[in-house]
PAZAPA-4460 file (N, C-alpha, C; in steps of 0.05 Angstrom, whole numbers, plus 32768, in hexadecimal, padded with zeros to 4 digits):
% residues 319
    n_x    n_y    n_z   ca_x   ca_y   ca_z    c_x    c_y    c_z   seq   type   mol
   7FA5   8193   7E63   7F8E   818D   7E53   7F92   8173   7E43     1      X     A
   7F7E   8164   7E3F   7F80   814B   7E31   7F87   8150   7E14     2      X     A
   7F98   813F   7E08   7FA0   8142   7DEC   7F8A   813A   7DDA     3      X     A
   7F77   812A   7DE3   7F61   8121   7DD2   7F4D   8138   7DCF     4      X     A
   7F3C   8136   7DBB   7F27   8149   7DB7   7F0C   813B   7DBB     5      X     A
   7F04   8137   7DD4   7EEC   8127   7DD9   7ED2   8136   7DD3     6      X     A
   7ED3   8151   7DD0   7EBB   8160   7DCA   7EBB   8168   7DAC     7      X     A
   7EA5   8165   7D9F   7EA4   816C   7D83   7E88   8175   7D7B     8      X     A
   7E86   8184   7D65   7E6D   818D   7D5B   7E64   8178   7D46     9      X     A
   7E4E   816B   7D4C   7E44   8157   7D39   7E27   8152   7D3C    10      X     A
   7E1C   8143   7D29   7DFF   813E   7D29   7DF9   8123   7D37    11      X     A
   7DE2   8122   7D44   7DD9   8108   7D4F   7DBC   8104   7D49    12      X     A
   7DB4   80EC   7D44   7D98   80E6   7D3D   7D89   80DB   7D55    13      X     A
   7D95   80D9   7D6D   7D88   80CE   7D84   7D73   80E2   7D8E    14      X     A
   7D5D   80D8   7D9B   7D4A   80EB   7DA7   7D57   80FC   7DBC    15      X     A
   7D53   8116   7DBC   7D61   8128   7DCD   7D4E   8135   7DE1    16      X     A
   7D58   813C   7DF9   7D49   814B   7E0C   7D59   8163   7E15    17      X     A
   7D4A   8178   7E1E   7D58   818F   7E28   7D5B   818E   7E46    18      X     A
   7D72   8195   7E50   7D77   8196   7E6D   7D69   81AF   7E78    19      X     A
   7D65   81AF   7E92   7D5B   81C7   7EA0   7D6F   81DE   7E9D    20      X     A
   7D88   81D7   7E98   7D9C   81EC   7E94   7D9C   81F4   7E77    21      X     A
   7D89   8206   7E71   7D84   820F   7E55   7D81   822D   7E56    22      X     A
   7D96   823B   7E51   7D96   8259   7E52   7D8E   8264   7E37    23      X     A
   7D79   8274   7E36   7D6F   827F   7E1D   7D84   8290   7E0E    24      X     A
   7D96   829C   7E1D   7DAB   82AC   7E10   7DC5   829C   7E0C    25      X     A
   7DC3   8282   7E10   7DDB   8271   7E0D   7DE4   8271   7DF0    26      X     A
   7DFE   826B   7DEC   7E0A   826D   7DD1   7E15   8252   7DC7    27      X     A
   7E13   823D   7DD7   7E1D   8223   7DCF   7E0C   820D   7DDC    28      X     A
   7E08   81F7   7DCF   7DFA   81E0   7DD9   7E0E   81CA   7DE0    29      X     A
   7E0F   81C2   7DF9   7E1F   81AB   7E00   7E0D   8193   7E00    30      X     A
   7E15   817D   7DF4   7E05   8165   7DF3   7E14   814E   7DFF    31      X     A
   7E08   8142   7E14   7E14   812A   7E20   7DFF   8114   7E20    32      X     A
   7E05   80FD   7E15   7DF2   80E8   7E10   7DDB   80F4   7E00    33      X     A
   7DC2   80F4   7E0A   7DAC   80FF   7DFB   7DA1   8119   7E07    34      X     A
   7DB1   8125   7E19   7DA8   813E   7E26   7DB8   8156   7E1C    35      X     A
   7DAA   816C   7E17   7DB7   8184   7E0D   7DB5   819A   7E23    36      X     A
   7DCB   81AA   7E24   7DCD   81C0   7E37   7DD4   81D9   7E27    37      X     A
   7DC3   81EE   7E2A   7DC9   8207   7E1C   7DD7   8219   7E30    38      X     A
   7DF1   821F   7E2A   7E01   822F   7E3C   7E10   8244   7E2C    39      X     A
   7E25   824F   7E38   7E33   8266   7E2C   7E50   825F   7E26    40      X     A
   7E59   8266   7E0D   7E75   8262   7E07   7E86   8271   7E1B    41      X     A
   7E7E   8289   7E22   7E8F   829A   7E34   7E94   828C   7E4F    42      X     A
   7E80   8280   7E5A   7E83   8272   7E74   7E96   825A   7E71    43      X     A
   7E91   824B   7E5C   7EA2   8233   7E58   7EBF   823B   7E53    44      X     A
   7EC3   824F   7E41   7EDE   8258   7E3A   7EED   8264   7E51    45      X     A
   7EDE   8272   7E63   7EEB   827F   7E7A   7EF7   826A   7E8D    46      X     A
   7EEB   8253   7E8E   7EF3   823E   7EA2   7F02   8227   7E96    47      X     A
   7F02   8224   7E7C   7F0E   820D   7E6F   7F1F   8214   7E57    48      X     A
   7F39   820D   7E58   7F4B   8211   7E41   7F40   8202   7E29    49      X     A
   7F35   81EB   7E2D   7F2C   81DB   7E17   7F16   81E9   7E08    50      X     A
   7F02   81F3   7E16   7EEB   8201   7E09   7EF4   821C   7DFE    51      X     A
   7F08   8228   7E0A   7F12   8241   7E00   7F1E   823D   7DE4    52      X     A
   7F2D   8227   7DE1   7F39   8221   7DC7   7F23   8218   7DB3    53      X     A
   7F10   8209   7DBD   7EFA   8200   7DAB   7EEA   8218   7DA1    54      X     A
   7EE6   822B   7DB2   7ED7   8243   7DAA   7EE5   8253   7D94    55      X     A
   7F00   8252   7D95   7F10   8262   7D82   7F13   8255   7D67    56      X     A
   7F09   823C   7D64   7F0A   822F   7D4A   7EFA   823F   7D36    57      X     A
   7F01   823E   7D1B   7EF3   824D   7D07   7ED5   8248   7D09    58      X     A
   7EC5   825C   7D06   7EA8   825A   7D09   7E9B   824F   7CEF    59      X     A
   7EA9   8251   7CD9   7E9C   8248   7CC0   7E98   822A   7CC1    60      X     A
   7E7F   8221   7CBE   7E78   8205   7CC0   7E67   81FD   7CA7    61      X     A
   7E67   81E4   7CA0   7E56   81DB   7C8A   7E39   81E2   7C8F    62      X     A
   7E2A   81E4   7C7A   7E0E   81EC   7C7C   7DFD   81D9   7C8C    63      X     A
   7E06   81C0   7C8D   7DF6   81AC   7C9C   7DFF   81A9   7CB8    64      X     A
   7E11   81BB   7CC2   7E1A   81B9   7CDE   7E02   81BC   7CF1    65      X     A
   7DFD   81A8   7D02   7DE6   81A9   7D14   7DE8   81C0   7D28    66      X     A
   7DD1   81CC   7D2E   7DD0   81E2   7D41   7DB4   81E2   7D4D    67      X     A
   7DB1   81F1   7D63   7D97   81F4   7D6F   7D93   8212   7D74    68      X     A
   7D7F   821E   7D68   7D79   823A   7D6C   7D92   824B   7D67    69      X     A
   7DA1   8243   7D52   7DB9   8252   7D4A   7DD2   824C   7D5B    70      X     A
   7DD0   823A   7D6E   7DE7   8233   7D7F   7DF3   8219   7D75    71      X     A
   7E0E   8218   7D72   7E1B   81FF   7D69   7E18   81EA   7D7F    72      X     A
   7E18   81D1   7D77   7E16   81BA   7D8A   7E32   81AF   7D8E    73      X     A
   7E3B   81AD   7DA6   7E54   81A0   7DAD   7E4E   8186   7DBC    74      X     A
   7E53   8170   7DAF   7E4D   8156   7DBB   7E65   814D   7DCD    75      X     A
   7E5E   8147   7DE5   7E72   813E   7DF9   7E73   811F   7DF9    76      X     A
   7E83   8114   7DE8   7E83   80F7   7DE4   7E8D   80E8   7DFD    77      X     A
   7E7D   80D4   7E05   7E85   80C3   7E1B   7E7F   80CE   7E36    78      X     A
   7E73   80E6   7E38   7E6D   80F2   7E52   7E50   80ED   7E5A    79      X     A
   7E4C   80E8   7E74   7E31   80E5   7E7E   7E23   8100   7E81    80      X     A
   7E0A   8101   7E7A   7DFB   811A   7E7C   7DFA   8124   7E99    81      X     A
   7DF9   8111   7EAC   7DF8   8119   7EC9   7E12   8127   7ED1    82      X     A
   7E29   811D   7EC6   7E43   8129   7ECC   7E44   8146   7EC1    83      X     A
   7E3A   8149   7EA8   7E3A   8164   7E9C   7E29   8177   7EAB    84      X     A
   7E11   816D   7EB4   7E00   817E   7EC4   7E0D   8187   7EDE    85      X     A
   7E1B   8175   7EEB   7E28   817C   7F04   7E3F   8191   7EFF    86      X     A
   7E4D   818D   7EE9   7E62   81A0   7EE3   7E57   81BC   7EDD    87      X     A
   7E41   81BD   7ECE   7E34   81D7   7EC7   7E28   81E4   7EE0    88      X     A
   7E1E   81D4   7EF2   7E14   81E0   7F0B   7E2A   81ED   7F1B    89      X     A
   7E42   81E1   7F1B   7E59   81ED   7F28   7E61   8207   7F1B    90      X     A
   7E5E   8208   7F01   7E66   8220   7EF2   7E52   8237   7EF5    91      X     A
   7E38   8230   7EF6   7E23   8244   7EF5   7E17   824C   7F10    92      X     A
   7E1A   823B   7F24   7E0E   8240   7F3E   7E24   8247   7F52    93      X     A
   7E26   8260   7F5B   7E3D   8268   7F6C   7E3E   8258   7F86    94      X     A
   7E27   8250   7F91   7E27   8243   7FAB   7E2A   8225   7FAA    95      X     A
   7E2A   821A   7F92   7E2A   81FD   7F8E   7E42   81F0   7F9C    96      X     A
   7E5A   81FC   7F98   7E72   81F0   7FA3   7E78   81F9   7FC0    97      X     A
   7E66   820A   7FCB   7E6A   8214   7FE6   7E5F   8200   7FFA    98      X     A
   7E51   81EB   7FF1   7E47   81D7   8003   7E5E   81C9   8012    99      X     A
   7E5A   81C5   802C   7E6F   81B8   803B   7E75   819C   8030   100      X     A
   7E60   818D   802A   7E64   8172   801F   7E54   8170   8005   101      X     A
   7E60   8165   7FF1   7E53   8160   7FD7   7E4F   8143   7FD2   102      X     A
   7E3A   813B   7FC3   7E37   811F   7FBB   7E50   8116   7FAB   103      X     A
   7E56   80FD   7FAE   7E6D   80F2   7FA0   7E6A   80F5   7F82   104      X     A
   7E52   80F3   7F77   7E4E   80F5   7F5A   7E57   8110   7F50   105      X     A
   7E53   8125   7F60   7E5C   8140   7F58   7E7A   8141   7F57   106      X     A
   7E87   8138   7F6D   7EA4   8139   7F6E   7EB0   8128   7F57   107      X     A
   7EA5   8111   7F52   7EAF   8100   7F3C   7EAC   810E   7F21   108      X     A
   7E95   811B   7F1C   7E90   8129   7F03   7EA4   8140   7EFF   109      X     A
   7EAA   814F   7F14   7EBC   8165   7F12   7ED9   815B   7F0D   110      X     A
   7EE0   8145   7F18   7EFB   813A   7F12   7EFC   812F   7EF6   111      X     A
   7EE9   811F   7EEE   7EEA   8113   7ED3   7EE9   8128   7EBD   112      X     A
   7ED5   813A   7EBF   7ED2   814E   7EAA   7EE5   8165   7EAD   113      X     A
   7EEC   816B   7EC6   7F00   817F   7ECA   7F1B   8177   7EBE   114      X     A
   7F21   815E   7EC0   7F3A   8154   7EB5   7F38   8152   7E96   115      X     A
   7F22   8149   7E8C   7F1F   8145   7E6F   7F1E   815F   7E60   116      X     A
   7F10   8173   7E6B   7F0C   818C   7E5C   7F1C   81A3   7E69   117      X     A
   7F2D   819E   7E7B   7F3F   81B2   7E87   7F30   81C8   7E95   118      X     A
   7F1B   81C0   7EA5   7F0F   81D3   7EB8   7F20   81D2   7ED1   119      X     A
   7F36   81DF   7ED1   7F4B   81DC   7EE5   7F41   81E3   7F01   120      X     A
   7F33   81F9   7F04   7F2B   8201   7F1F   7F17   81ED   7F2B   121      X     A
   7F04   81E4   7F1B   7EF1   81D0   7F24   7EFF   81B6   7F2B   122      X     A
   7F12   81AE   7F1A   7F21   8196   7F20   7F30   8198   7F3A   123      X     A
   7F3E   81AE   7F3E   7F4D   81B1   7F57   7F3B   81B1   7F70   124      X     A
   7F24   81BD   7F6D   7F11   81BD   7F84   7F08   81A1   7F8B   125      X     A
   7F02   8191   7F76   7EF8   8176   7F7B   7F0F   8164   7F86   126      X     A
   7F27   8167   7F7B   7F3E   8157   7F85   7F43   815E   7FA2   127      X     A
   7F40   8177   7FAA   7F44   817F   7FC6   7F30   8171   7FD8   128      X     A
   7F17   816D   7FCF   7F04   815F   7FE0   7F0C   8141   7FE2   129      X     A
   7F15   8136   7FCD   7F1D   8119   7FCD   7F35   8115   7FDF   130      X     A
   7F48   8128   7FDE   7F60   8125   7FEF   7F5A   812B   800C   131      X     A
   7F46   813C   8011   7F3E   8141   802D   7F33   8127   8039   132      X     A
   7F24   8117   802A   7F19   80FE   8034   7F2E   80E8   8036   133      X     A
   7F44   80EB   8028   7F58   80D6   8027   7F74   80E4   8029   134      X     A
   7F7B   80EE   8041   7F92   80FF   8045   7FAD   80F0   8043   135      X     A
   7FC2   80FF   8044   7FDD   80F4   8042   7FEC   80F4   805D   136      X     A
   7FE0   8100   8072   7FED   8100   808C   7FDA   80F3   80A1   137      X     A
   7FE7   80E8   80B5   7FD7   80DB   80CB   7FC7   80F0   80DA   138      X     A
   7FD2   8108   80DD   7FC4   811D   80EC   7FAA   8124   80DD   139      X     A
   7FAB   8126   80C3   7F93   812C   80B3   7F7F   8115   80B4   140      X     A
   7F8A   80FD   80B4   7F79   80E5   80B6   7F6A   80E5   80D0   141      X     A
   7F78   80EA   80E6   7F6B   80EA   8100   7F56   8101   8102   142      X     A
   7F5B   8117   80F4   7F48   812D   80F5   7F2F   8128   80E6   143      X     A
   7F2E   8113   80D5   7F16   810D   80C6   7EFE   8108   80D8   144      X     A
   7F03   80FC   80EF   7EED   80F4   8101   7EE6   8109   8116   145      X     A
   7EFA   811A   811D   7EF4   812F   8130   7F00   8149   8127   146      X     A
   7EF8   815F   8134   7F03   8179   812D   7F19   8182   8141   147      X     A
   7F24   816F   8150   7F39   8175   8163   7F2E   817A   817F   148      X     A
   7F13   817D   8181   7F06   8180   819B   7EF2   816A   81A0   149      X     A
   7EF5   8154   8191   7EE4   813D   8195   7EC9   813F   8187   150      X     A
   7EC4   8154   8179   7EAA   8157   816B   7EAC   814B   814F   151      X     A
   7E96   813F   8147   7E95   8132   812D   7E98   8147   8117   152      X     A
   7EA7   8140   8102   7EAC   8152   80EC   7E9E   814A   80D3   153      X     A
   7E93   815D   80C4   7E87   8157   80AA   7E9C   8150   8096   154      X     A
   7E96   813F   8084   7EA9   8138   806E   7EA3   814B   8057   155      X     A
   7EB4   8149   8042   7EB1   815A   802B   7EA2   814B   8014   156      X     A
   7E9E   8131   8018   7E90   8120   8004   7E7B   8110   8014   157      X     A
   7E62   8112   800B   7E4D   8104   8019   7E51   80E6   8018   158      X     A
   7E4B   80D9   802E   7E4E   80BC   8030   7E38   80AD   8021   159      X     A
   7E3E   8096   8017   7E2A   8083   800C   7E36   8067   800C   160      X     A
   7E26   8052   800C   7E31   8037   800B   7E43   8034   7FF3   161      X     A
   7E5C   802B   7FF8   7E6F   8028   7FE2   7E80   8040   7FDD   162      X     A
   7E7E   8055   7FEE   7E8C   806E   7FE9   7EAA   8069   7FE8   163      X     A
   7EB5   8057   7FF9   7ED2   8053   7FFA   7EDC   8046   7FE1   164      X     A
   7ECC   8034   7FD5   7ED4   8028   7FBC   7ED3   803D   7FA6   165      X     A
   7EBE   804E   7FA7   7EBB   8062   7F92   7ED2   8076   7F93   166      X     A
   7ED9   807F   7FAB   7EEF   8093   7FAD   7F0A   8086   7FA3   167      X     A
   7F0E   806E   7FAB   7F27   8060   7FA3   7F28   805E   7F84   168      X     A
   7F13   8055   7F78   7F12   8052   7F5B   7F16   806D   7F4D   169      X     A
   7F09   8082   7F56   7F0B   809C   7F4A   7F28   80A6   7F4C   170      X     A
   7F35   80A3   7F63   7F50   80AC   7F66   7F63   809D   7F54   171      X     A
   7F61   8083   7F52   7F74   8073   7F42   7F70   8079   7F24   172      X     A
   7F57   807B   7F1B   7F51   807F   7EFF   7F5A   809B   7EF6   173      X     A
   7F5C   80AE   7F08   7F63   80C9   7F01   7F7E   80D2   7F0B   174      X     A
   7F8E   80BF   7F12   7FAA   80C4   7F19   7FAE   80D6   7F30   175      X     A
   7F9C   80D4   7F44   7F9F   80E3   7F5D   7FAB   80D1   7F71   176      X     A
   7FC6   80CD   7F6F   7FD3   80B7   7F7D   7FD6   80BC   7F9B   177      X     A
   7FD8   80D5   7FA4   7FDD   80D9   7FC1   7FC5   80CF   7FD1   178      X     A
   7FAE   80CC   7FC5   7F96   80C3   7FD3   7F97   80A5   7FD8   179      X     A
   7FA6   8096   7FC8   7FA3   8079   7FC7   7FA8   806A   7FE1   180      X     A
   7FBE   806F   7FEF   7FC3   805F   8008   7FAC   8061   801B   181      X     A
   7FA2   8079   8021   7F8C   807C   8034   7F72   8071   8028   182      X     A
   7F6E   8074   800E   7F56   806A   8001   7F55   804C   8002   183      X     A
   7F6B   803F   7FFE   7F6C   8021   8000   7F67   8019   801D   184      X     A
   7F74   8027   802F   7F70   8020   804C   7F53   8023   8054   185      X     A
   7F46   8038   804C   7F2A   803C   8054   7F18   8028   8046   186      X     A
   7F1E   8021   802D   7F0F   800D   8020   7F10   7FF2   802E   187      X     A
   7F29   7FEA   8037   7F2D   7FD1   8045   7F20   7FD2   8061   188      X     A
   7F23   7FE9   806E   7F19   7FEC   808A   7EFB   7FE9   808B   189      X     A
   7EED   7FF4   8077   7ED0   7FF7   8079   7EC1   7FE1   8069   190      X     A
   7ECE   7FCC   8060   7EC0   7FB8   8052   7ECC   7F9C   8057   191      X     A
   7EBC   7F88   8053   7EC5   7F6D   8055   7ED4   7F64   803C   192      X     A
   7EE6   7F51   803F   7EF6   7F48   8028   7EE4   7F3E   8011   193      X     A
   7ECE   7F32   8018   7EBC   7F27   8003   7EB3   7F3E   7FF1   194      X     A
   7EAE   7F56   7FFB   7EA4   7F6B   7FEB   7EB9   7F77   7FD8   195      X     A
   7ED3   7F70   7FDD   7EE7   7F78   7FCA   7EE1   7F6D   7FAE   196      X     A
   7ED4   7F56   7FAE   7ECE   7F48   7F94   7EB1   7F4A   7F8D   197      X     A
   7E9F   7F4B   7FA1   7E82   7F4D   7F9B   7E78   7F69   7F98   198      X     A
   7E87   7F7D   7FA2   7E7D   7F98   7FA1   7E6B   7F9F   7FB8   199      X     A
   7E62   7FB8   7FB8   7E50   7FC2   7FCD   7E38   7FD0   7FBF   200      X     A
   7E20   7FC9   7FC7   7E08   7FD4   7FBA   7E04   7FF1   7FC4   201      X     A
   7E01   8003   7FB1   7DFA   801F   7FB8   7DDC   8021   7FBC   202      X     A
   7DD3   8038   7FC7   7DB7   803B   7FCC   7DA6   803C   7FB3   203      X     A
   7DB1   8044   7F9D   7DA2   8046   7F84   7DA1   802C   7F74   204      X     A
   7DAB   8016   7F80   7DAB   7FFC   7F74   7DC3   7FF6   7F63   205      X     A
   7DD5   8009   7F5E   7DED   8004   7F4F   7E02   7FF8   7F62   206      X     A
   7E19   7FF0   7F57   7E2D   7FE1   7F66   7E47   7FF1   7F66   207      X     A
   7E52   7FF5   7F7E   7E6D   7FFF   7F81   7E80   7FE8   7F80   208      X     A
   7E91   7FE6   7F6C   7EA2   7FCF   7F69   7EBF   7FD7   7F65   209      X     A
   7ED1   7FC5   7F69   7EEE   7FCA   7F67   7EF9   7FBC   7F4E   210      X     A
   7F0B   7FCA   7F40   7F19   7FBE   7F2A   7F2C   7FA9   7F34   211      X     A
   7F35   7F96   7F23   7F48   7F81   7F2D   7F60   7F8C   7F3B   212      X     A
   7F6C   7FA2   7F31   7F84   7FAC   7F3E   7F7E   7FB6   7F5A   213      X     A
   7F66   7FC1   7F5F   7F5F   7FCA   7F79   7F57   7FB2   7F8B   214      X     A
   7F4B   7F9E   7F80   7F45   7F86   7F90   7F5F   7F7A   7F9A   215      X     A
   7F73   7F78   7F89   7F8D   7F6D   7F90   7F99   7F7D   7FA7   216      X     A
   7F9A   7F97   7FA4   7FA7   7FA8   7FB8   7F98   7FA7   7FD3   217      X     A
   7F7E   7FA5   7FD2   7F6F   7FA3   7FEB   7F74   7F89   7FF9   218      X     A
   7F76   7F73   7FEB   7F7C   7F59   7FF7   7F98   7F59   8003   219      X     A
   7FAC   7F61   7FF4   7FC7   7F60   7FFE   7FCB   7F75   8014   220      X     A
   7FBD   7F8B   8012   7FBF   7FA0   8027   7FB3   7F97   8041   221      X     A
   7F9D   7F89   8040   7F90   7F7F   8059   7FA3   7F6B   8066   222      X     A
   7FAE   7F59   8056   7FC1   7F46   8061   7FDA   7F53   806D   223      X     A
   7FE4   7F67   805F   7FFC   7F75   8068   7FF7   7F84   8082   224      X     A
   7FDF   7F90   8085   7FD8   7F9E   809E   7FD7   7F8B   80B5   225      X     A
   7FCC   7F73   80B1   7FCB   7F60   80C6   7FE6   7F56   80CF   226      X     A
   7FF9   7F54   80BC   8013   7F4A   80C3   8025   7F5F   80D1   227      X     A
   8023   7F77   80C7   8037   7F8B   80CF   8032   7F97   80EB   228      X     A
   8019   7F96   80F4   8013   7FA6   810C   801F   7F9B   8126   229      X     A
   8027   7F82   8125   8034   7F77   813D   8052   7F78   813C   230      X     A
   805E   7F83   8126   807B   7F84   8123   8087   7F9B   8134   231      X     A
   80A1   7F9B   8137   80AF   7FAF   8146   80A8   7FCB   813D   232      X     A
   809F   7FDC   8150   809A   7FF8   814A   807E   7FFD   8140   233      X     A
   806D   7FE8   813E   8052   7FEC   8134   803E   7FEB   814B   234      X     A
   8024   7FF1   8147   8011   7FF5   815D   8010   7FDE   8171   235      X     A
   8011   7FC5   8168   800F   7FAF   817B   8029   7FA4   8185   236      X     A
   803E   7FB4   8181   8059   7FAC   818A   8058   7FA7   81A9   237      X     A
   8048   7FB7   81B7   8047   7FB5   81D4   803D   7F99   81DD   238      X     A
   802D   7F8C   81CC   8023   7F71   81D3   803A   7F5D   81D4   239      X     A
   804D   7F60   81C1   8062   7F4C   81BE   807C   7F53   81CC   240      X     A
   807E   7F6D   81D4   8098   7F76   81DF   80A0   7F66   81F7   241      X     A
   80BA   7F5E   81F7   80C5   7F4F   820E   80CE   7F62   8225   242      X     A
   80D0   7F7B   821F   80D9   7F8F   8233   80C1   7F97   8243   243      X     A
   80C2   7F93   825D   80AB   7F98   826E   80AD   7FB3   827D   244      X     A
   80C4   7FC1   827B   80C6   7FDB   8288   80BD   7FDB   82A5   245      X     A
   80C9   7FC9   82B5   80C3   7FC8   82D2   80A5   7FC3   82D7   246      X     A
   809A   7FB0   82CA   807E   7FA9   82CD   8078   7FA2   82EB   247      X     A
   8063   7FAD   82F6   805D   7FA9   8312   8043   7F99   8317   248      X     A
   8037   7F8E   8302   801E   7F7F   8305   8020   7F65   82F6   249      X     A
   801C   7F4E   8303   801D   7F34   82F5   8007   7F33   82DF   250      X     A
   7FF0   7F41   82E3   7FDA   7F3F   82D0   7FE0   7F4D   82B5   251      X     A
   7FF6   7F5D   82B4   7FFD   7F6A   829B   8002   7F55   8285   252      X     A
   800E   7F3F   828D   8013   7F2A   8279   7FF9   7F1F   826E   253      X     A
   7FE5   7F1C   8280   7FCB   7F12   8277   7FBE   7F26   8264   254      X     A
   7FC1   7F40   8269   7FB5   7F54   8257   7FC2   7F52   823C   255      X     A
   7FDD   7F4F   823B   7FEA   7F4D   8222   7FE1   7F34   8212   256      X     A
   7FDE   7F1E   8220   7FD5   7F05   8213   7FB9   7F08   8208   257      X     A
   7FA8   7F16   8218   7F8C   7F1B   820F   7F8C   7F2A   81F4   258      X     A
   7F9C   7F40   81F3   7F9C   7F50   81DA   7FAB   7F43   81C4   259      X     A
   7FBD   7F30   81CB   7FC9   7F20   81B6   7FB5   7F0F   81A8   260      X     A
   7FA3   7F04   81B8   7F8D   7EF3   81AC   7F79   7F04   819D   261      X     A
   7F76   7F1D   81A5   7F62   7F2F   8199   7F6E   7F42   8185   262      X     A
   7F86   7F3D   817C   7F94   7F50   816B   7F86   7F56   8151   263      X     A
   7F75   7F44   8148   7F66   7F49   812F   7F53   7F60   8133   264      X     A
   7F4B   7F66   814C   7F3A   7F7D   8151   7F48   7F97   814A   265      X     A
   7F63   7F97   814A   7F72   7FAF   8145   7F81   7FAD   812A   266      X     A
   7F75   7F9F   8118   7F80   7F9D   80FD   7F82   7FB9   80F1   267      X     A
   7F70   7FCB   80F8   7F6F   7FE6   80ED   7F76   7FFA   8103   268      X     A
   7F8E   7FF8   810E   7F96   8008   8124   7F97   8026   811D   269      X     A
   7F9A   802C   8103   7F9A   8048   80FB   7F80   8056   8103   270      X     A
   7F6B   8048   8103   7F50   8053   8108   7F48   8050   8125   271      X     A
   7F57   8042   8135   7F4F   803B   8150   7F5E   804D   8165   272      X     A
   7F50   8057   8178   7F5E   8064   818F   7F6B   804F   819F   273      X     A
   7F7F   8055   81AF   7F8B   8041   81C0   7F76   8034   81D2   274      X     A
   7F74   801A   81D3   7F61   800D   81E5   7F66   8014   8202   275      X     A
   7F51   8016   8212   7F54   801C   822E   7F5D   8003   823D   276      X     A
   7F73   8004   824A   7F7E   7FED   8259   7F86   7FF5   8275   277      X     A
   7F72   7FFA   8286   7F77   8004   82A1   7F85   7FEF   82B3   278      X     A
   7F83   7FD6   82AC   7F8F   7FC1   82BD   7FAD   7FBF   82BA   279      X     A
   7FB9   7FCD   82A6   7FD6   7FCC   82A3   7FE3   7FDD   82B9   280      X     A
   7FFB   7FD5   82C1   800A   7FE5   82D5   8013   7FFF   82C7   281      X     A
   801A   8014   82D5   8022   802D   82C9   8038   802B   82B4   282      X     A
   804C   801A   82BA   8063   8017   82A8   805A   800A   828E   283      X     A
   804A   7FF4   8290   8041   7FE7   8277   802D   7FF8   8268   284      X     A
   801D   8007   8277   800A   8019   8269   8018   802E   8259   285      X     A
   802E   8039   8263   803D   804D   8254   804A   8041   823C   286      X     A
   8055   8028   8240   8061   801A   8229   804D   8015   8213   287      X     A
   8035   800D   821B   8020   8008   8208   8017   8021   81F9   288      X     A
   8013   8037   8208   800B   8051   81FC   8020   805A   81E8   289      X     A
   8039   805A   81F0   804F   8063   81DF   8051   8051   81C6   290      X     A
   804E   8037   81C9   804F   8024   81B3   8038   802A   819F   291      X     A
   8021   802E   81AA   8009   8033   8198   800C   804C   8188   292      X     A
   8015   8062   8195   8018   807C   8188   802D   807B   8172   293      X     A
   8045   8071   817A   805B   806F   8166   8054   805B   8150   294      X     A
   8046   8046   8158   8040   8031   8144   802D   803B   812F   295      X     A
   8019   804B   8136   8007   8056   8123   8016   8068   810F   296      X     A
   8029   8077   8118   8038   8089   8106   8049   8078   80F3   297      X     A
   8055   8063   80FD   8065   8051   80EC   8053   8043   80D8   298      X     A
   803B   803B   80E1   8029   802D   80CF   801F   803F   80B9   299      X     A
   801A   8058   80BF   8012   806B   80AB   8028   8070   8096   300      X     A
   8041   8072   80A0   8057   8077   808E   805A   805F   807A   301      X     A
   8054   8047   8084   8057   8030   8073   803D   8027   8064   302      X     A
   8029   8038   8067   800F   8030   805B   8010   802B   803D   303      X     A
   801E   803C   802D   801F   8036   8011   802B   801B   800B   304      X     A
   8040   8013   8019   804C   7FF9   8015   8039   7FE2   8019   305      X     A
   8028   7FE5   802D   8014   7FD0   8033   8003   7FCB   801B   306      X     A
   7FFD   7FDF   800B   7FEC   7FDC   7FF4   7FFB   7FDC   7FD9   307      X     A
   8015   7FD5   7FDB   8026   7FD2   7FC3   8027   7FEC   7FB3   308      X     A
   802A   8002   7FC1   802C   801C   7FB4   8047   8028   7FB9   309      X     A
   8050   803C   7FA9   8069   804A   7FAF   8067   8059   7FC9   310      X     A
   807D   8063   7FD4   807D   8072   7FED   806C   808C   7FEA   311      X     A
   8064   8098   8001   8054   80B0   8000   8060   80C5   7FEE   312      X     A
   807A   80CA   7FF0   8086   80E0   7FE2   8084   80DC   7FC4   313      X     A
   8081   80C4   7FBA   807F   80BF   7F9D   8062   80BE   7F93   314      X     A
   804F   80C1   7FA5   8033   80C0   7F9D   8029   80DC   7F97   315      X     A
   802C   80E5   7F7F   8025   8100   7F77   800A   8100   7F68   316      X     A
   7FFF   8118   7F65   7FE5   811B   7F58   7FEA   8128   7F3D   317      X     A
   7FE0   811C   7F28   7FE2   8127   7F0D   7FC8   8122   7EFD   318      X     A
   7FB2   812D   7F08   7F98   8128   7EFA   7F96   8137   7EE0   319      X     A
***
């Protein structure tokens, strides 16, 4: 639980509106920005250590303590009303979190407020969705696109323009470190370098943008990926290899030279299936397949280093 006390009972003179989440038998008013939510101490205390402790504070208050219909007002300083509404929906609607894929705004709200107010179960649920989208193993990464039988798989977070920047920022700001290597890779893979600095427009007119530290890591990571993939043991090693394994076709050399010139097409070999090269002789084809498979594994192992991050084993989650 956060050491700060971001929620407090206090008066505000701003024009206020009632949320649709207004229970007549509610016992406390949560206020975020200018929106008020009438909910139950019991529900909050059951799910949050923070609100359990807040509820146990002495009830005696000054005569001018603001209240609504006898319910004390707890102002949630610095929190967006939309975030609070999403968190309360998760608490009050049993089927809300059963959806296969949730909007990013919901996942972000549960992580931010779950961390701030110690809604541990909601926090863990949201972190699980974020780590599903940005896994720590190559097998899980490959499974993102198929279910093992070639069928398309649903994700746990709904897609939108700029989603990869948004997931990256959310993970870094909330100390979910295991997500970062894959999140940086996906951000680089799915956007042009120009957008690292200009951002990506979302459908609602807002901008998904990267902080300077993320811009730097995306730039150096893209450069590192381009350099490393042709080195010994990496996916394009077969292009440069001097060992021909009893090559039986003169045109194999031409195929290698062609893909040497086209190597930028495989800058993101982690996401690419092995290209079909039927013109290679059987020996060269096997060498190429083995090199591609082993190279992807080695590239994944070194992915954190490409983005100037600690090794996988040191990237822990402490939201």
